[in-house]
C-alpha positions as CSV (number, residue, x, y, z in Angstrom):
1,X,101.0,14.4,-4.4
2,X,100.1,16.2,-1.2
3,X,102.1,18.6,0.9
4,X,101.3,20.1,4.3
5,X,101.1,23.8,4.9
6,X,102.1,24.7,8.4
7,X,100.4,27.7,10.2
8,X,101.5,28.8,13.6
9,X,98.5,29.8,15.7
10,X,98.2,33.6,16.3
11,X,98.1,33.2,20.1
12,X,97.4,36.4,22.1
13,X,100.3,38.0,23.9
14,X,101.0,36.4,27.3
15,X,99.4,33.1,26.5
16,X,100.5,30.1,28.6
17,X,101.9,26.9,27.3
18,X,99.2,24.9,25.4
19,X,98.0,21.8,27.3
20,X,95.0,20.5,25.3
21,X,93.9,20.5,21.7
22,X,90.6,19.5,20.1
23,X,89.2,20.0,16.6
24,X,85.5,20.2,15.7
25,X,84.6,17.0,13.8
26,X,83.3,18.8,10.7
27,X,84.2,22.5,11.0
28,X,87.7,24.0,10.7
29,X,87.8,25.3,14.3
30,X,90.5,24.3,16.8
31,X,90.1,24.8,20.5
32,X,93.4,25.2,22.5
33,X,93.5,25.1,26.3
34,X,96.4,26.6,28.3
35,X,97.0,26.8,32.0
36,X,99.6,27.7,34.6
37,X,99.9,27.2,38.4
38,X,99.7,30.9,39.0
39,X,97.4,32.5,36.4
40,X,94.7,29.9,36.2
41,X,93.8,29.0,32.6
42,X,92.3,30.1,29.3
43,X,90.7,28.6,26.2
44,X,91.0,30.1,22.7
45,X,89.6,29.2,19.3
46,X,91.6,29.3,16.0
47,X,90.6,28.9,12.4
48,X,92.2,26.8,9.6
49,X,95.2,29.0,9.1
50,X,95.8,29.8,12.8
51,X,93.7,33.0,12.9
52,X,92.8,33.9,16.5
53,X,89.0,34.3,17.2
54,X,89.0,37.3,19.6
55,X,85.4,37.0,20.6
56,X,85.9,33.4,21.8
57,X,88.6,34.0,24.4
58,X,87.8,32.6,27.9
59,X,89.8,33.1,31.1
60,X,89.3,31.6,34.6
61,X,91.2,31.6,37.8
62,X,91.2,27.8,37.6
63,X,92.7,25.6,34.8
64,X,90.4,24.0,32.2
65,X,90.3,20.2,32.5
66,X,88.0,18.9,29.7
67,X,86.9,20.2,26.3
68,X,84.3,18.6,24.0
69,X,82.8,19.9,20.7
70,X,79.1,19.4,19.9
71,X,79.0,16.8,17.1
72,X,77.5,19.1,14.5
73,X,77.2,22.7,15.8
74,X,80.0,25.2,16.6
75,X,79.4,24.7,20.3
76,X,82.2,23.8,22.7
77,X,81.6,22.4,26.2
78,X,84.3,23.4,28.7
79,X,84.9,21.9,32.2
80,X,87.1,23.6,34.8
81,X,88.9,22.5,37.9
82,X,86.4,24.3,40.2
83,X,83.4,22.4,38.8
84,X,82.2,25.1,36.4
85,X,80.9,24.0,33.0
86,X,80.6,26.6,30.2
87,X,79.1,26.3,26.7
88,X,81.0,28.5,24.2
89,X,79.5,29.4,20.8
90,X,81.6,30.1,17.8
91,X,81.9,32.7,16.2
92,X,79.8,34.9,18.4
93,X,81.6,34.1,21.6
94,X,78.3,33.7,23.5
95,X,78.9,31.9,26.8
96,X,76.3,29.8,28.7
97,X,77.3,28.8,32.2
98,X,75.5,25.7,33.3
99,X,73.6,26.0,36.6
100,X,75.8,25.2,39.6
101,X,75.8,21.4,39.9
102,X,79.4,20.3,40.5
103,X,81.6,21.4,43.3
104,X,84.8,19.5,42.3
105,X,87.0,19.2,39.3
106,X,85.2,18.2,36.1
107,X,86.5,14.9,34.8
108,X,83.9,14.1,32.1
109,X,82.0,15.8,29.3
110,X,80.3,13.7,26.7
111,X,77.7,14.5,23.9
112,X,75.2,12.1,22.5
113,X,75.5,11.3,18.8
114,X,73.3,14.1,17.6
115,X,74.1,16.5,20.4
116,X,70.7,16.7,22.2
117,X,72.2,15.4,25.5
118,X,75.3,16.4,27.4
119,X,76.7,14.4,30.3
120,X,78.9,16.1,32.9
121,X,80.8,14.3,35.7
122,X,83.3,15.3,38.4
123,X,85.8,13.6,40.7
124,X,83.4,13.3,43.6
125,X,81.2,11.0,41.5
126,X,78.4,13.5,40.7
127,X,77.0,13.0,37.2
128,X,74.4,15.2,35.6
129,X,72.5,14.9,32.3
130,X,71.5,18.1,30.3
131,X,69.2,18.7,27.4
132,X,70.2,20.9,24.5
133,X,67.7,22.0,21.8
134,X,68.2,21.9,18.0
135,X,69.9,25.4,18.0
136,X,72.4,24.3,20.6
137,X,70.7,26.2,23.5
138,X,70.6,24.7,27.0
139,X,67.1,23.7,28.1
140,X,66.7,24.6,31.8
141,X,68.2,22.7,34.6
142,X,69.7,19.2,34.5
143,X,67.3,16.3,33.6
144,X,68.8,14.1,36.4
145,X,71.7,14.0,38.8
146,X,73.2,10.8,40.1
147,X,75.8,10.4,42.9
148,X,78.2,7.5,42.4
149,X,80.6,8.4,45.3
150,X,83.7,7.7,43.2
151,X,85.4,9.8,40.5
152,X,83.7,9.6,37.1
153,X,86.2,8.3,34.5
154,X,84.5,7.4,31.2
155,X,81.2,7.6,29.4
156,X,79.9,6.2,26.1
157,X,76.4,6.4,24.5
158,X,74.9,3.2,23.2
159,X,73.9,3.7,19.5
160,X,70.1,3.5,18.8
161,X,68.7,0.2,17.7
162,X,68.5,0.2,13.9
163,X,64.9,0.8,12.7
164,X,63.5,0.1,9.2
165,X,65.2,1.9,6.4
166,X,62.1,3.7,5.0
167,X,63.8,4.8,1.7
168,X,65.0,1.2,1.0
169,X,61.5,-0.1,1.8
170,X,59.9,2.4,-0.5
171,X,62.1,1.4,-3.4
172,X,61.4,-2.3,-2.7
173,X,57.7,-1.6,-2.6
174,X,57.7,0.1,-6.0
175,X,59.5,-3.0,-7.3
176,X,56.7,-5.2,-6.0
177,X,58.4,-6.7,-2.9
178,X,55.4,-8.1,-0.9
179,X,57.3,-8.0,2.4
180,X,58.1,-4.4,1.9
181,X,54.5,-3.6,0.9
182,X,53.3,-5.3,4.1
183,X,55.4,-2.9,6.2
184,X,53.3,0.0,4.9
185,X,50.0,-2.0,5.1
186,X,47.8,-2.0,8.2
187,X,47.8,-5.8,7.9
188,X,51.5,-6.2,8.2
189,X,53.9,-5.9,11.1
190,X,54.2,-2.3,12.4
191,X,56.9,-0.2,10.8
192,X,59.8,0.3,13.2
193,X,61.2,3.8,12.6
194,X,63.8,3.7,15.4
195,X,65.0,6.7,17.4
196,X,67.2,9.3,15.7
197,X,69.9,8.9,18.4
198,X,70.7,6.6,21.3
199,X,70.0,8.2,24.6
200,X,71.0,5.3,26.9
201,X,74.7,5.4,28.0
202,X,77.3,3.7,30.2
203,X,79.4,5.5,32.7
204,X,82.4,4.1,34.6
205,X,84.0,5.1,38.0
206,X,87.4,4.9,39.5
207,X,86.4,1.9,41.7
208,X,86.0,-0.3,38.6
209,X,82.2,-0.2,38.2
210,X,80.2,0.4,35.1
211,X,76.7,1.8,35.5
212,X,74.0,2.0,32.8
213,X,71.6,4.9,32.4
214,X,68.6,4.2,30.3
215,X,66.4,6.6,28.1
216,X,64.3,7.4,31.2
217,X,67.5,8.5,33.1
218,X,67.2,5.5,35.5
219,X,70.6,4.1,36.6
220,X,71.7,0.6,37.6
221,X,75.1,-1.1,38.1
222,X,76.0,-3.2,35.0
223,X,79.3,-4.8,35.9
224,X,82.4,-4.5,38.0
225,X,86.1,-5.1,37.3
226,X,89.3,-4.9,39.3
227,X,90.9,-1.5,39.2
228,X,90.1,1.9,37.9
229,X,88.6,2.0,34.4
230,X,90.6,3.8,31.7
231,X,88.5,3.3,28.6
232,X,85.0,2.2,27.5
233,X,84.5,1.1,23.9
234,X,81.4,0.0,22.1
235,X,81.5,-2.0,18.9
236,X,78.1,-1.4,17.3
237,X,78.4,-4.1,14.7
238,X,78.7,-6.8,17.3
239,X,76.9,-5.0,20.2
240,X,79.9,-5.6,22.4
241,X,81.1,-3.4,25.3
242,X,84.8,-3.4,26.0
243,X,86.3,-2.3,29.3
244,X,90.0,-1.4,29.7
245,X,91.5,-0.8,33.2
246,X,94.5,1.2,34.3
247,X,96.5,-2.1,34.4
248,X,95.6,-2.6,30.7
249,X,93.3,-5.6,31.4
250,X,90.7,-5.8,28.6
251,X,87.3,-7.4,29.2
252,X,84.6,-7.8,26.6
253,X,80.9,-8.2,27.4
254,X,77.8,-9.1,25.4
255,X,74.8,-7.0,26.4
256,X,71.4,-8.6,26.9
257,X,68.1,-7.1,25.9
258,X,67.1,-6.7,29.6
259,X,70.3,-4.8,30.5
260,X,72.6,-7.5,31.7
261,X,76.2,-8.0,30.7
262,X,78.0,-11.3,30.2
263,X,81.8,-11.4,30.0
264,X,83.1,-13.6,27.1
265,X,86.8,-12.5,26.7
266,X,89.5,-11.3,29.0
267,X,93.1,-10.5,28.0
268,X,96.1,-8.5,29.4
269,X,97.4,-5.9,27.0
270,X,101.1,-5.1,27.0
271,X,102.0,-1.6,28.3
272,X,104.6,0.5,29.9
273,X,103.7,1.5,33.5
274,X,103.3,5.2,34.4
275,X,102.7,6.3,30.8
276,X,99.7,7.9,29.2
277,X,97.6,5.5,27.1
278,X,95.7,6.1,23.9
279,X,93.4,3.4,22.6
280,X,91.2,3.1,19.5
281,X,88.9,0.3,18.5
282,X,88.0,0.2,14.8
283,X,84.7,-1.1,13.4
284,X,86.3,-4.3,12.1
285,X,87.4,-5.3,15.6
286,X,91.0,-4.1,15.5
287,X,92.3,-2.6,18.7
288,X,95.1,-0.1,18.4
289,X,97.1,0.9,21.5
290,X,99.8,3.5,22.2
291,X,101.0,2.9,25.7
292,X,104.4,4.7,26.1
293,X,106.4,1.9,24.5
294,X,108.6,2.3,21.4
295,X,105.9,0.4,19.5
296,X,102.3,0.8,18.5
297,X,100.3,-2.4,19.0
298,X,97.5,-3.6,16.8
299,X,95.3,-6.3,18.4
300,X,93.0,-8.5,16.2
301,X,90.8,-9.7,19.0
302,X,88.6,-11.9,16.7
303,X,91.6,-13.6,15.2
304,X,93.5,-13.8,18.5
305,X,96.6,-12.2,16.9
306,X,98.5,-8.9,17.3
307,X,100.9,-6.8,15.3
308,X,103.6,-4.3,16.2
309,X,104.5,-1.0,14.5
310,X,108.0,0.0,15.7
311,X,108.9,3.6,16.4
312,X,112.3,5.1,17.3
313,X,111.7,7.3,20.4
314,X,114.9,8.5,22.1
315,X,114.3,12.2,22.7
316,X,112.0,12.2,25.7
317,X,108.8,10.8,27.0
318,X,105.7,10.9,24.8
319,X,107.5,12.6,21.9
320,X,107.2,11.1,18.5
321,X,110.2,11.9,16.3
322,X,110.5,11.4,12.6
323,X,113.6,11.8,10.4
324,X,113.2,12.6,6.7
325,X,115.3,11.7,3.7
326,X,116.4,15.3,3.5
327,X,118.0,15.2,7.0
328,X,115.2,17.1,8.8
329,X,113.8,16.0,12.1
330,X,110.2,16.7,13.3
331,X,109.1,16.2,16.9
332,X,105.6,16.5,18.3
333,X,104.4,16.5,21.9
334,X,100.7,16.1,21.0
335,X,98.8,15.5,17.7
336,X,95.1,16.1,17.0
337,X,93.4,15.3,13.7
338,X,90.1,17.1,13.1
339,X,87.5,18.8,10.9
340,X,86.6,17.5,7.4
341,X,89.5,19.1,5.7
342,X,92.4,16.8,6.8
343,X,93.7,19.3,9.3
344,X,96.3,18.2,11.9
345,X,97.2,20.2,15.0
346,X,100.6,19.6,16.5
347,X,101.7,20.8,20.0
348,X,105.4,21.0,20.4
349,X,105.2,22.2,24.0
350,X,105.8,25.9,23.1
351,X,103.1,26.6,20.5
352,X,100.6,24.9,18.3
353,X,101.1,24.4,14.5
354,X,98.1,23.7,12.2
355,X,99.1,21.5,9.3
356,X,96.8,21.7,6.3
357,X,96.9,19.0,3.6
358,X,97.1,20.5,0.1
359,X,97.4,18.8,-3.3
360,X,100.4,20.1,-5.2
361,X,99.2,22.6,-7.8
362,X,100.1,22.4,-11.5
363,X,98.9,24.0,-14.7
364,X,99.7,23.9,-18.4
365,X,98.6,26.4,-21.1
366,X,100.0,27.8,-24.4
367,X,103.3,25.8,-24.1
368,X,103.9,27.0,-20.5
369,X,103.8,24.7,-17.5
370,X,104.0,25.3,-13.8
371,X,104.5,22.5,-11.2
372,X,104.5,23.1,-7.5
373,X,107.5,21.6,-5.7
374,X,107.0,22.9,-2.1
375,X,104.4,25.0,-0.3
376,X,106.1,28.2,-1.7
377,X,108.1,27.1,-4.7
378,X,107.1,26.4,-8.4
379,X,109.1,25.3,-11.4
380,X,108.1,27.1,-14.7
381,X,108.8,25.5,-18.1
382,X,108.5,27.3,-21.4
383,X,108.4,24.4,-24.0
384,X,108.6,26.8,-27.0
385,X,112.1,28.0,-25.9
386,X,113.1,25.1,-23.6
387,X,113.6,27.6,-20.7
388,X,113.2,26.6,-17.0
389,X,112.6,29.2,-14.3
390,X,112.2,28.7,-10.5
391,X,109.5,30.8,-8.7
392,X,109.8,31.4,-5.0
393,X,106.8,32.9,-3.4
394,X,106.4,34.6,0.0
395,X,103.1,32.9,0.6
396,X,101.7,29.4,0.7
397,X,100.6,28.6,-2.9
398,X,97.1,27.1,-3.1
399,X,96.7,27.4,-6.8
400,X,98.5,28.4,-10.0
401,X,97.5,29.3,-13.6
402,X,99.7,30.2,-16.5
403,X,99.4,31.9,-19.9
404,X,102.2,32.3,-22.5
405,X,103.2,35.6,-20.8
406,X,102.2,35.3,-17.1
407,X,102.1,33.1,-14.0
408,X,99.4,33.8,-11.4
409,X,99.5,32.3,-7.9
410,X,97.1,32.6,-5.0
411,X,96.8,31.6,-1.4
412,X,93.1,32.1,-0.7
413,X,93.9,35.5,0.8
414,X,96.3,37.0,-1.8
415,X,96.7,36.9,-5.6
416,X,100.1,37.7,-7.2
417,X,100.9,38.0,-10.9
418,X,104.3,37.4,-12.5
419,X,105.3,38.4,-16.0
420,X,107.4,35.9,-18.0
421,X,110.2,38.1,-19.4
422,X,112.8,36.1,-21.2
423,X,114.8,34.2,-18.5
424,X,113.3,36.2,-15.6
425,X,110.0,36.5,-13.7
426,X,108.8,40.0,-12.8
427,X,106.1,40.8,-10.2
428,X,103.5,42.9,-12.0
429,X,100.7,43.0,-9.5
430,X,99.5,41.7,-6.1
431,X,96.2,42.3,-4.4
432,X,94.1,40.8,-1.5
433,X,91.5,38.4,-2.7
434,X,89.8,35.5,-0.9
435,X,88.6,33.7,-4.1
436,X,89.3,30.0,-3.9
437,X,89.7,29.7,-7.6
438,X,91.4,32.0,-10.2
439,X,91.7,31.8,-14.0
440,X,93.7,33.9,-16.5
441,X,93.3,34.9,-20.1
442,X,95.5,37.5,-21.8
443,X,95.8,40.4,-19.4
444,X,92.7,39.5,-17.5
445,X,92.2,37.6,-14.3
446,X,88.9,35.9,-13.2
447,X,88.0,35.5,-9.6
448,X,84.7,34.5,-7.9
449,X,82.5,35.9,-5.1
450,X,78.9,35.2,-4.2
451,X,76.7,35.2,-7.4
452,X,79.3,36.7,-9.7
453,X,82.6,36.4,-11.5
454,X,85.0,39.3,-11.3
455,X,87.2,40.2,-14.3
456,X,90.3,42.0,-13.0
457,X,93.5,43.6,-14.1
458,X,96.8,42.1,-12.8
459,X,96.7,44.8,-10.1
460,X,93.2,43.7,-8.9
461,X,91.0,46.4,-10.4
462,X,87.6,45.0,-11.3
463,X,86.8,45.7,-15.0
464,X,83.6,43.7,-15.5
465,X,81.2,41.5,-13.5
466,X,79.6,38.3,-14.8
467,X,76.5,37.9,-12.6
468,X,74.5,34.8,-11.7
469,X,71.0,34.7,-10.3
470,X,70.2,33.2,-6.9
471,X,68.8,30.1,-8.6
472,X,71.9,29.8,-10.8
473,X,74.0,29.8,-7.6
474,X,77.5,30.9,-6.6
475,X,80.4,30.4,-9.0
476,X,82.9,27.8,-7.6
477,X,84.7,26.4,-10.7
478,X,86.5,28.3,-13.4
479,X,88.4,26.9,-16.5
480,X,89.8,28.6,-19.6
481,X,90.6,27.1,-23.0
482,X,91.8,29.3,-25.8
483,X,89.3,32.2,-25.8
484,X,86.5,30.6,-23.8
485,X,85.7,30.5,-20.1
486,X,83.4,28.0,-18.4
487,X,81.9,28.7,-15.0
488,X,80.4,26.0,-12.7
489,X,78.2,26.9,-9.7
490,X,77.3,25.4,-6.4
491,X,73.8,24.7,-7.7
492,X,75.1,22.6,-10.7
493,X,74.7,25.3,-13.3
494,X,77.3,25.9,-16.0
495,X,77.8,28.8,-18.5
496,X,80.3,29.4,-21.2
497,X,81.7,32.9,-22.0
498,X,83.5,34.2,-25.1
499,X,86.6,36.1,-24.1
500,X,87.8,37.1,-27.6
501,X,86.3,40.6,-27.4
502,X,86.9,43.5,-25.1
503,X,84.0,42.4,-22.8
504,X,83.2,38.8,-22.0
505,X,80.0,37.7,-23.6
506,X,77.9,34.7,-22.6
507,X,77.6,32.0,-25.3
508,X,74.3,30.8,-23.9
509,X,72.1,31.0,-20.9
510,X,73.1,29.0,-17.7
511,X,72.5,25.3,-18.0
512,X,71.0,23.5,-15.0
513,X,72.7,20.1,-15.1
514,X,70.5,18.8,-12.3
515,X,67.7,18.6,-14.8
516,X,69.8,16.4,-17.0
517,X,71.8,14.2,-14.7
518,X,70.2,12.0,-12.1
519,X,71.7,11.6,-8.6
520,X,73.8,14.8,-9.0
521,X,75.2,16.0,-5.8
522,X,77.8,18.6,-6.8
523,X,80.1,19.6,-9.6
524,X,83.7,18.4,-9.1
525,X,85.2,19.9,-12.3
526,X,84.2,21.5,-15.5
527,X,86.4,22.1,-18.7
528,X,85.5,23.6,-22.1
529,X,87.0,22.8,-25.4
530,X,89.0,25.1,-27.7
531,X,85.9,26.3,-29.7
532,X,83.6,26.7,-26.6
533,X,81.2,24.2,-28.1
534,X,81.6,21.4,-25.6
535,X,81.9,21.3,-21.9
536,X,83.1,18.2,-20.0
537,X,81.9,17.7,-16.4
538,X,82.9,15.5,-13.5
539,X,80.4,15.2,-10.6
540,X,79.9,13.8,-7.2
541,X,76.8,11.8,-6.5
542,X,74.3,12.7,-3.7
543,X,76.1,10.3,-1.4
544,X,79.3,12.2,-1.9
545,X,81.1,9.6,-4.0
546,X,82.6,10.4,-7.4
547,X,80.4,9.5,-10.4
548,X,81.9,6.9,-12.8
549,X,80.7,8.9,-15.8
550,X,82.2,11.9,-17.6
551,X,79.5,14.1,-19.0
552,X,79.6,16.2,-22.1
553,X,77.4,19.3,-22.6
554,X,77.0,20.4,-26.3
555,X,76.4,24.1,-26.1
556,X,75.0,24.4,-29.6
557,X,72.6,21.5,-29.4
558,X,71.8,22.0,-25.7
559,X,72.2,18.2,-25.0
560,X,74.1,16.2,-22.4
561,X,75.7,12.9,-23.2
562,X,78.2,10.8,-21.2
563,X,80.9,8.1,-21.3
564,X,80.3,5.5,-18.6
565,X,83.6,4.1,-17.3
566,X,81.8,1.6,-15.2
567,X,80.6,-0.3,-18.3
568,X,83.3,1.1,-20.6
569,X,80.8,2.6,-23.2
570,X,79.4,5.9,-24.2
571,X,75.7,6.7,-23.7
572,X,75.2,6.3,-27.5
573,X,77.2,5.5,-30.6
574,X,79.8,2.9,-31.3
575,X,82.9,2.5,-29.1
576,X,84.9,2.3,-32.3
577,X,83.9,2.3,-35.9
578,X,86.5,-0.2,-37.1
579,X,87.0,-3.7,-35.8
580,X,90.7,-3.4,-36.3
581,X,90.7,-0.3,-34.2
582,X,88.8,-2.1,-31.4
583,X,91.4,-4.8,-31.3
584,X,94.1,-2.3,-30.5
585,X,92.5,-1.8,-27.1
586,X,91.8,-5.4,-26.2
587,X,94.7,-5.3,-23.7
588,X,93.2,-2.4,-21.8
589,X,90.4,-2.8,-19.3
590,X,88.0,0.1,-19.7
591,X,85.1,-1.0,-17.4
592,X,84.9,-0.8,-13.6
593,X,86.7,2.6,-13.5
594,X,86.1,6.2,-12.5
595,X,87.4,9.4,-14.1
596,X,89.5,11.6,-11.8
597,X,90.8,14.3,-14.1
598,X,90.0,15.6,-17.6
599,X,91.3,17.9,-20.3
600,X,90.5,19.1,-23.8
601,X,93.3,19.5,-26.4
602,X,94.7,23.0,-26.5
603,X,93.8,23.5,-30.1
604,X,91.7,20.5,-31.5
605,X,88.2,21.0,-30.1
606,X,87.1,17.4,-30.7
607,X,90.0,15.7,-28.8
608,X,89.5,14.9,-25.1
609,X,91.6,13.0,-22.5
610,X,91.0,11.9,-19.0
611,X,92.6,9.8,-16.2
612,X,90.7,6.9,-14.7
613,X,91.2,4.7,-11.7
614,X,89.5,1.5,-10.6
615,X,86.2,2.0,-8.8
616,X,87.7,0.4,-5.6
617,X,90.2,3.3,-5.3
618,X,87.8,6.2,-6.1
619,X,88.1,8.7,-3.3
620,X,88.1,12.3,-2.6
621,X,91.7,11.9,-1.3
622,X,94.6,12.4,-3.6
623,X,96.1,8.9,-3.1
624,X,94.8,7.7,-6.5
625,X,97.6,9.8,-8.2
626,X,100.2,7.6,-6.6
627,X,98.4,4.4,-7.8
628,X,100.0,2.3,-10.5
629,X,96.6,1.4,-11.9
630,X,95.8,4.7,-13.6
631,X,94.7,4.7,-17.3
632,X,94.9,7.6,-19.7
633,X,91.9,7.5,-22.0
634,X,91.5,9.7,-25.1
635,X,88.1,10.2,-26.7
636,X,87.0,11.9,-29.9
637,X,83.8,13.9,-29.6
638,X,81.7,15.1,-32.5
639,X,78.1,16.0,-33.1
640,X,77.9,13.6,-36.1
641,X,79.3,10.4,-34.5
642,X,79.0,11.0,-30.8
643,X,81.8,9.8,-28.5
644,X,84.5,7.5,-29.9
645,X,87.4,5.9,-28.1
646,X,90.6,7.1,-29.7
647,X,93.4,5.8,-27.4
648,X,93.9,4.2,-24.0
649,X,97.1,3.2,-22.1
650,X,98.3,2.8,-18.5
651,X,100.0,5.8,-17.1
652,X,103.7,5.2,-17.2
653,X,105.3,4.5,-13.8
654,X,107.1,7.5,-12.2
655,X,104.7,10.0,-13.5
656,X,102.4,11.9,-11.1
657,X,99.4,13.2,-13.0
658,X,98.2,14.3,-16.4
659,X,98.5,18.1,-17.0
660,X,97.3,18.6,-20.6
661,X,97.0,17.3,-24.1
662,X,98.5,19.5,-26.8
663,X,98.9,17.5,-30.0
664,X,101.2,15.8,-30.6
665,X,102.1,15.5,-26.8
666,X,100.5,14.5,-23.5
667,X,102.0,16.5,-20.6
668,X,102.5,15.0,-17.2
669,X,103.8,16.1,-13.8
670,X,106.1,13.9,-11.8
671,X,107.4,13.8,-8.3
672,X,110.1,16.4,-7.5
673,X,113.5,14.7,-7.5
674,X,112.3,11.4,-9.1
675,X,114.3,10.3,-12.1
676,X,112.4,10.6,-15.3
677,X,111.7,7.0,-16.4
678,X,112.2,5.9,-20.0
679,X,109.4,4.5,-22.1
680,X,109.2,2.0,-24.9
681,X,108.3,3.0,-28.4
682,X,104.6,2.7,-29.2
683,X,103.5,-0.4,-31.0
684,X,100.2,-0.9,-32.8
685,X,99.2,-3.8,-30.5
686,X,100.2,-2.3,-27.2
687,X,99.8,1.5,-27.2
688,X,102.4,3.2,-25.1
689,X,103.7,6.8,-25.0
690,X,107.0,8.0,-26.3
691,X,108.7,10.9,-24.5
692,X,110.5,13.9,-25.9
693,X,114.1,13.8,-24.8
694,X,114.3,17.5,-23.9
695,X,111.3,17.5,-21.6
696,X,112.1,18.5,-17.9
697,X,112.0,15.8,-15.2
698,X,109.2,17.5,-13.3
699,X,107.0,18.0,-16.4
700,X,107.7,15.2,-18.9
701,X,105.7,14.9,-22.1
702,X,104.5,11.8,-24.0
703,X,104.0,11.5,-27.8
704,X,100.4,11.0,-28.9
705,X,99.8,7.6,-30.5
706,X,98.8,8.9,-33.9
707,X,102.0,10.9,-34.2
708,X,104.6,8.1,-33.8
709,X,107.4,8.8,-36.2
710,X,106.5,12.5,-36.4
711,X,109.9,13.6,-35.1
712,X,111.7,11.5,-37.8
713,X,109.4,12.9,-40.5
714,X,110.2,16.5,-39.4
715,X,113.9,15.8,-40.0
716,X,113.2,14.9,-43.6
717,X,111.8,18.0,-45.4
718,X,111.1,15.9,-48.6
719,X,108.6,13.7,-46.7
720,X,106.6,15.9,-44.3
721,X,104.3,14.2,-41.8
722,X,100.7,14.3,-42.9
723,X,99.1,12.5,-39.9
724,X,96.4,14.4,-38.1
725,X,95.1,14.0,-34.5
726,X,91.7,13.1,-35.9
727,X,92.9,10.1,-37.9
């Protein structure tokens, strides 16, 4: 489950009311423009948590009118009311003023897809095209200037024509495809590489005309409609240009190879006059409009159908209001999604809030569990005593780790340690630290910085450094099980350390998993078992998608094996040694799935459990945890017999995510405030978990299949339970 951390921007004193927001598409940098009728305007940049970037403050005597980020570089193009255009570089604050070209208010700034071209336009109809080099530096004067005599309203670059996919052709050639081989042969048709970005574009004016500008900067009138043009859209899959006017008349045009345009559809879109309009066209042909009405309209232009999403808007124009089940009301004047971290900027007319999506943190170790309920609140459960403690922090909690005696929380800027003392929590240490991950063992904390792991006291004092070479990379993942720490780096190396002595000692040299795992992009998660002899690994592929295998590194044998959830089998060995055991899992589908979390048993080094979801729902988002189609799979890992399937069952409804396996229980987190659902007793033919009655609703536990009847046996001293987890 996700929560949003809200960070108010640290605006400098005397800042005016924010008027425009724009995120960089891939970097966590927000540009905010403010203006007033008396003091002109200014533009400021802010980071992910609202930090003000002092070097990047711009002030002018005139208000800013347009802001556009470079598609890949931290370069912001700014247009002003007096016709000035400035390029602002983050984080240096370097400013490049474009040579004087415009004398009227800037109405248009548009980058090409790779950022090598910038189009500027003003309200007199002057349009200029500029060239920017690979480092984001302006190259001399404008390439061309056109005068259209009417205010410039919209611009859109036409994507480049697709060339031959060289990588795909190479693979086909190796496989013996003659047509692919001909592409590389002098006898065949010439290989069409295609340009890296489209340099031709379309520009519209207030008199309803659309002009095309080709790669050679030559312009011609393409089409004309009635009324000023509000939006230009290009659907690449169908090579269709859509034009929407101020009166919400939509026209679609097919574009000929010689530059002509042929109208094939015209429709009037519903709208509310006098309101701002926001329009998006998705790749599958769905047009979404927000036009000041109390509904958002979705138009299926291919299917000639439309849908309505109703909103309740009674508190003022252009304000979206939402009421929550807890009686709270949220109102936004302007919303802006951006960056690659699911950041949302909200302007409520007085300030700007940055909302950062965060997956609720949870951790289990040594019969202590911590589950995050709100951005600043945790619930702590001590299963050995049955005690429950609330923890209220003064910072946004981005991570938590527990031991039998401590609870450690961190925000990415600060680390705080609490001691579990009976029925109370006592703050024993707090120190500044920007480590994104933290682990704990005994009285030691483990944090990361470039090329090393720091071993600290609860007060932050560094006791020991675990160093990694440049080739081994920077530590980014930490995990502790019993007295062993596993470290994963950004170059896909892992190393296990023994923590049982005064100083941490490496179990072996760093292992480069890229040598063993093909198509490895990055490590997603690493966990070691209770004896430090096995490490489980989840990875992302080179294309960024999660791999459908869970990998196992045997530290002693220096070998890597895997269990493939796409086919439902391990890399070697039998799925189960007994036919009767195999039949127990016939009702569970193991193939076509992807692992999303994994854990080793707290004490049994051969017992491993993971959660899997269908391949169709694999994602870097956290929505899979809310899916009903999550399976809990337990594996038994030995050097003698390889990887054996031990147990598999669907995750019970109402539970959020698996936290740990500590025989004889599985431990789960569940949504705060949701009633703990009951579960049926396990049967031999349909494995299902059985919950301990005393488990708390936010961290319920489930009885491991081989221990059904264990509680009853414990109540009869004459017949003690002799079942083991390895049976």
